[in-house]
C-alpha positions in Angstrom: 106.1 31.3 53.7 104.6 34.1 55.9 105.8 37.6 55.0 104.9 40.8 56.8 106.5 44.2 57.3 108.2 43.1 60.6 109.7 40.0 59.0 110.9 42.1 56.0 112.7 44.6 58.3 114.4 41.8 60.2 115.6 40.2 57.0 116.8 43.4 55.4 118.6 45.0 58.4 122.4 45.0 57.8 125.3 46.5 59.6 126.1 49.9 58.0 129.6 51.2 58.2 129.3 54.3 56.0 127.1 57.3 57.1 126.3 60.7 55.9 127.5 63.6 58.1 124.0 64.8 58.8 122.6 64.3 62.3 119.4 62.2 62.6 116.2 64.0 63.5 115.0 64.2 67.1 111.7 62.5 66.2 113.6 59.6 64.7 115.9 59.3 67.7 112.9 59.3 70.1 111.1 56.6 68.1 114.2 54.4 68.2 114.7 54.9 72.0 111.1 54.1 72.7 111.4 50.8 70.8 114.4 50.0 73.0 112.4 50.6 76.1 109.8 48.1 75.0 112.3 45.2 74.7 111.7 42.0 76.6 113.5 41.9 79.9 113.6 40.0 83.2 110.9 42.2 84.6 112.8 45.1 86.1 113.9 47.1 83.0 117.3 47.5 84.7 118.9 49.3 81.7 119.9 52.8 80.9 120.5 54.4 77.5 123.1 57.0 76.9 122.8 59.0 73.7 126.0 60.7 72.4 125.7 63.1 69.5 128.7 65.3 70.3 131.3 64.8 67.6 134.2 65.7 69.9 133.1 63.2 72.5 132.5 60.5 69.9 136.1 61.1 68.7 137.4 60.8 72.2 135.5 57.6 72.8 137.1 56.2 69.6 140.6 57.2 70.7 140.1 55.8 74.2 138.8 52.5 72.8 141.8 52.2 70.5 144.2 53.0 73.4 142.6 50.1 75.5 142.7 47.7 72.5 146.4 48.3 72.0 147.0 46.6 75.4 144.8 43.5 74.7 145.9 40.0 73.9 143.7 39.8 70.8 145.9 40.5 67.8 142.9 41.5 65.6 141.9 44.2 68.1 145.5 45.5 68.4 145.7 45.7 64.6 142.5 47.8 64.4 143.8 50.0 67.3 147.1 50.7 65.5 145.3 51.7 62.3 145.2 55.5 62.3 142.3 55.5 59.9 140.1 53.1 61.8 137.1 54.8 63.4 135.2 52.2 65.5 132.1 54.4 65.1 132.4 54.6 61.3 131.7 58.3 61.3 128.1 57.8 62.5 126.6 61.0 64.1 124.8 59.1 67.0 125.9 56.5 69.4 123.6 54.8 71.9 125.3 52.9 74.8 123.1 50.4 76.6 124.2 49.9 80.2 122.7 47.5 82.7 122.4 47.6 86.5 125.1 45.3 87.9 123.0 44.7 91.0 119.9 43.4 89.2 118.8 39.9 90.3 119.4 38.3 86.9 122.3 38.6 84.4 121.7 41.7 82.2 123.6 40.8 79.1 120.5 39.3 77.5 118.2 42.2 78.5 120.7 44.8 77.1 121.1 42.7 74.0 117.3 42.6 73.5 117.1 46.3 74.0 119.9 46.9 71.4 118.2 44.6 68.9 115.0 46.6 69.3 116.9 49.8 68.7 118.5 48.4 65.5 115.2 47.1 64.1 113.3 50.3 64.9 116.0 52.3 63.2 115.9 50.1 60.1 112.1 50.4 60.0 112.4 54.2 59.6 115.2 54.2 57.1 118.2 54.7 59.4 121.4 52.8 59.2 122.9 51.1 62.3 125.8 49.0 63.4 126.1 47.1 66.7 129.4 48.2 68.1 131.5 46.2 70.6 134.9 48.0 70.1 133.8 51.4 71.6 133.0 49.7 74.9 136.8 49.1 75.3 137.0 52.9 76.1 135.6 52.1 79.5 138.7 49.9 80.2 141.1 52.7 79.1 142.9 55.1 81.5 140.0 57.5 80.9 137.3 54.9 81.6 136.2 56.2 85.0 136.2 59.8 83.7 134.2 58.8 80.7 131.6 57.0 82.8 131.1 60.2 84.8 131.1 62.5 81.8 128.5 60.3 80.1 126.4 60.2 83.2 126.2 56.4 83.3 124.4 55.7 86.6 126.4 54.4 89.5 126.3 50.6 89.6 125.6 50.4 85.8 127.9 48.8 83.3 128.0 49.4 79.5 127.0 46.1 77.9 126.3 47.0 74.3 126.1 49.9 71.9 125.0 50.9 68.5 125.6 53.7 66.1 122.9 55.3 64.0 122.8 57.6 61.1 121.6 58.1 57.5 123.1 55.5 55.2 125.5 56.7 52.5 124.5 53.7 50.3 120.8 52.8 50.3 120.9 49.3 48.7 122.6 46.6 50.8 122.8 43.0 49.6 121.3 40.5 51.9 123.4 37.3 51.8 121.9 33.9 52.0 121.9 32.3 55.4 124.2 29.4 56.0 122.6 26.0 55.7 122.2 23.5 58.6 121.7 26.0 61.4 118.4 24.6 62.6 117.8 21.2 64.2 114.2 20.0 64.6 113.3 17.5 67.3 109.6 16.7 67.0 
């Protein structure tokens, strides 16, 4: 089997939900963001990254997301929202929201997902922990949603599609579970 550094990083990356309080270094943040910019896309790079490192704002996003989740039909999301101890950002010091231009000629979900995956892999490669976060995007469907878009300077016509938290891992060793069998079909 072929093994190289990139393949090792892909296999070892796990979602981290426990972070140190310490903020990541600017050099690390810039390396991760640059990797996101080099993600595959439909040719127009119609994404925008919003980096939030302000603790007060992170807390407000968590509360707004929980407010919106309380109104949803999905019981699991309502349970999380009603748990006072639940922090959808897991105490991470940095959140990156990936927004896409809603007027782009092709659907942006895939482009934003590819950019997010690049962010996650780059972070892992330099020793940062990450977690792809859906829940926080619910904040944009809360009563404060429009206000948050303005405060976060999300460009007009752009919609938040994905997000990830970054920080230093509290626990360095993470078990990599075996993959499920029968997930590949060959037709040759």
